[in-house]
N, C-alpha and C positions, 0 to 999 in steps of 0.2 A: 242124192238127198237134198232138198228143197231147204234154204234155210229159213230159221223162225226168228224174227227181228222184234222186238216188243218196242213199242211206240207208245213212250210216256207222256203224259198229259193231263189236262184237266177235262174232263167229258161230264161231269154231272154238276156244277157248280151253278147254271143259269145263265152265267157269261158267255155267250153264245161266240165273242173272239176268242175264246179258248178254245172251243169245240173248231173251229176253223182252222186254228194253228195245228189241231191236230189232223185233221182233213186234208190239210194242204199239204204238209209233210207224209202223208200217208199216199197221195197222189204222186209226189216227186219218187218216192221210193218205189211204188208200181210203175210208174213211168221206166224205171230204169231196168226193173227187173220183175216184171209181171208174175213170176212164178213165185217170188218170195210170199212166204207166210207172214203176215203182218198182227201181232197179238196186241192188243190194246189194253195200257195200264195206265189205269186213273187214279193219279197220286194221292185222292181226297172224293173215294166213291161214297156217294148217299145212297144210291138203289137201294131197294128193301134186299135184294138176293145178297148182299154181301153182308148184311147185317142178321142175316137168319140162322137158325140151328145154333150150334153151341157157341157160333161166334156172336152172338147176342152178348156171352160175356164178357168176352171182350171188350165191347163197346160201353159194358156196362160198368165195368171196372174203371176204363178211362173217362167216362161222366165222372164218377164221383172223385177220380184223381183232380179232375178239371176244377169240381166244385168246391174242393178243399186247397188249391193250392194256393190261393192268396192266403189263408193261416198258417198252411203247412210253411210257406218260404217266408212266412213273417217270424219265424222262430229260425230255419234252416237256412239264414240269410245269406246273400253272396250272389253275384252274376253267374257265378261256374254252378251255383248249386241250382240255380233256378233255369240255366240251361240244361243240367243233367236232369232233372226234375221233367222237362217240357220231351226233350228225347226218349225218355223212359215211356213217358203218356202215350207218346206216340207210338212207339215201338209197339208196345202192349195191344194198342188201337190196330193198328195196319201191318205191323210187320210180318204177323203169317201172312197176309193177303200177297204182299212183296214176294217173299219166300216162293209161295205157290203158282204167281205168275212167272217169275223170271229162271226158277231151277232150268228147264229145258229149251233155254234160249242160246241162239247162237249171238247175238249182239243185241243190245240197247240204242235207240235214240231217242234223246229229247225232242220232243218237237217244237220247242220253243217257247217263249213264256219268261215273265220273270221269276227265273230259277237261281240265277246267282243274285242272292239278296237275303237281308235278314232283318230287317226292322219292321216288315210289316209280312200278315198273312201266316206267318210261319210256315212257309214253303222249304225253309233252309232245313227243317227236322225232317221233312218229307224226301225231299232230293239228297239227304245224308244216306235217308235209311235205303233209298234205290240202289244208291253208289256203294255202300258197303256192302249190299247183298250180292251185287253185282260182282264187285270185288272179292267176295268170300268164294266165288265159282269162277275166278278169272274170263269173266265174258265182258269183249270189247264193249265201250260205250263212247258213243260222240254226242254230244250237246249239242243241238243245229239252233242258229239264230236267238239264241237265247239273251234275256234281258242281264247287262250287269248294273245294281241300283246299289252303287257306294262300296265303300273297304273301311276297316278299322282294324288297326294293329292292336287294340285294347280289349274288342267286343269277342269275347267268349265265341258267342254264334257265329262271327264272321271267319273265325280261326278255325273253328270244326267244320264247316264247310270249306275252308281253302286246304284245308289236310286231305279231304275227300276226292276234292277237283283232281290234286295230284296222284292220285292213285296209278302205279303202271297200266292199268286195264283201262282208263282214260285217254283214248288215243286221241281225238279232235274236240276241240272246244271253238264254235265260232257265234258270235256275237253281231246282232241287230243295233248294238249301240256303241256301248263304252270300250272299246278295242284297247285303250292306253290302260286303264284300271285293271282289265284284265289282266293283260302282259306284265305292267311293270309291279304289281300288286300282288295277285293270286297265284298266277303260274310260275313256278320254280322248275316245275319238270321239264327239261330240256328237250322231251320225246314227242311232248303235247302240240300237236300242231294248232292255230289260233288263226282267225282272220274274221274282218268284219263282213257280214253278208246282209244280203235284203231279208225282210219277214217274211217266211213260207205264205204268207196270204196274198202276196205281190201277184202270185201264180194263181190266182182266183178265177181271172177271164179264161183261163184255159181249162178250168174244172167241170165246165159243162153245167156250172150248177145256177148259171142265171138262165132264166125262162127267155129266150128269145122273140117270143112271140108275144111278150106281154106289152100292154099297150097302157100308157101313164094315162091316169085319168084325167078328164078335162079340166082344163083350169081356167078360171074368169081372168086370170093375170098370164102373165108369160111365163111366171116360173112358179112349181109345185115345189115348196121348201119346206125342208125336213128337220127340225129342231130336237139332236139329240139329248137326251137325258142323261143326267147322273147325281151320285148321291152329293147333295150339299155339302158333305163334310170331307169329300176327299180332298180338296187343296189342303187343309188344316192334317189332315191323317199323313199326308205327304211332306209332310215340313213346310208345307205355305203359310202366310200370314192372312189369306183370305178367309175369313169365318164363313161359317155357315149362312149367317145373315146376309153377309155381303154375296154370297152367289146365288140365293134366292132372289135378292132383290136386282143383279145380274137379268135373272131369268124373268123375274118379273117386268123389268125396264123394257127389256126385249121384245117382249110380246105386245107391249103395250105399241112400240115403235113401230112394229110389223103391221099391227092394226091400223095404226094410224097410216101406214103409206098402203094400204088396201091389199095387203100381201097374201097368199095362199099357203096357209102354212101347219104343219103339221107336228106334234111332239111323240118322238118314239124313243124305245129302250133298245138297249143290247140283251135283252132277257131279264135282268135282276130285277128281282121284286122290289127292292129298297127304291130304285131309279122310278118302277113302275108308279110307286107310291107316290113320288116326288111329283110326276105329271099328273096323278089325279088330283094332287093338292092344287097344284097351277089351275086345272080345269075349273074346279070348284070354287075357290078364290076369285079367280079373273072373270067368271061368268062367259066360259069357252064352251063350243059344239062339243056334245060328246065325242064326236068323231073326229073331233081334231088330237085327241089321245089315240094314237093307233094301239090294237089292242098287243099283248106282249108277244114278242115271236118267239118260238118254242123250240125251232130247230134252223140249222145253218141257211140250209134253204129259204124259208119264211123271212130270214132277217135278211139275207143278199138281195133277193126279190124286192124287198123292202124298201132298201137304199136305191136300188137300181129304179125304182117307181117315181122319186127325185128327181127334178133338175139340179140342185145345190142342196148341199147339208151344212149344219153345222154340228161337227164331231167335239163329242165332250169323253166319251170312250175310246181309247187306243184304237180299237178295232173298227168302230166306226168309220174312222178317218181311211185309215188301211184299207179297207172294203170299197169306199168311195175310189180311191187313188186308184186301187187296182181296177176297177169296171170302168173307168173313166168317167163317174160323176163328180163334177165341182165340188171342192168341199174347202170350206172356213173351219177353224178348230180353235180350241182350247188346251191350253197347256197347265197341267196342275202338276207333273212330275218330270224328272230328269230323262224320264224315258221319250216321254214326249218331245222333250226339247231336243234330244237326239236324231228323232225321227223327222223333223222339219228342217234339222242341219242335212241331214244325209242325203234326205229327198229333194232338197231344194224348195222347200214350200214354207220357210219360216215367214216370207210377207204376207201369209194368209191364216197363220196362228197368232192366238192372243193369249200373254202370260198374267196373272193375277193384277200386275199393275198398267193392263191394257185392256181392260174390259171396257171399252167404249162402246156402249149397247147401240148408239147412234151409228156408229161406222161399220159396227158390224151387221147391223139391219141394213143399210145400203148396200154392201158387200152381196150380199143373201138377194135383195131384191134385183140389185142390176144384175149379178149373174154376168161379169163380163171379166172374169180373172183369165189371164193367159194360160196357155195350154202347161201342165209340168213338164218338164225334161224326161222325156220318153225313154232316151238314149241312156240316162243316170240310170230309170228303173230298169232298164232291159238289162244293163250291167250287172245291178244288184242282186236281181233275179238268177242269173248266171252263174254269178259266186254260190248263192244257196243249192243250186242243182247239181254244180260241179264235186262240192265239197261231201255233199250227200253221195253220188255216185262214187267216188272216191272211196268213201269208207266201207260201201258196201263189197265194192271189188277187193277191199284190203280183207275183208271177213272171209270172201272165198280162199283167198291165199293162203291167210293163215289156218282154215281147214285142211287144205290140199296140204300145208307143209305137218300139220301136227299128225295127219293120218299115214303120210308117205313113209 
């Protein structure tokens, strides 16, 4: 009988970086065993099909709970109450979906992304629901190349996630970044295998998603430069001191400097509407040509080939930089969170990434225009890629052995 493996990720949230994580993980799973049946599990489904029929009631109840969250929690105070309220809200909204998707699986693989975090996005509640549902059915779980973003002994959200991560059915947790926090603080179950690996999207060049026949549009200068957009609030949202105004001024100053240098540059997003709106505001306020804001990409192929069409990019969203790195497009980047700090250290690219205290628009503009950065360490990239592939293959093989022993 063919194995059925659920692949957990985000596939309808507008951020194409998350789509790429799922597609790259599925590519590696299929490469190891083409006969495996892969079942998509979107942890935050937003398509209309999920919200239709009787399930509209679930979403309506959840909407009401969300609307009344503040007044209710002003009476039922405390972090523990807030945790249980949000967990219940999430379970009512989407718990039925996970039950439906998970019940007939042989194993589950988280496709990567920031699943071991608790301060932003609410992914901890979604991840917990998946882990708990799998635990109730004794379905083996691997978390593949996930991000580890912080730890707290006192935050109830963190401790709730920690309990789920140490379930007996969780077999492997690999991370693309903070292996020390994972090992020293989160994992207490000695049977769980952990390792630092590469982001699955490092395999992008092998996935036949880049159109090899694509020709870069002719440029009046040596380089066609891509300027990746990001919500200007991201730095402060992730704990930084750079305000929205500081980030906007950085982009404005960078654009002025690129224009002064006669550069051929274009603004582009990873697909998120909030980033695209920021781009439109820059075009309008700075009198740029309308074609200098690239249309919002809607698919992975559109996005990857967009990046491939540049000679060099400034990366703001994490997977713009990872995509460029994976397909050998030179990249300069911004650091607004710990995960980007780890990415630059692991890949050896720290010299071309800039945190909030290093936003020197003149220096960044020169790097983009000159485009003479040394080639990244390709052996390091290959080693990170191979670790990711090896751990996925070992997990898949262990699922086969587990099925064999349970039926013998």
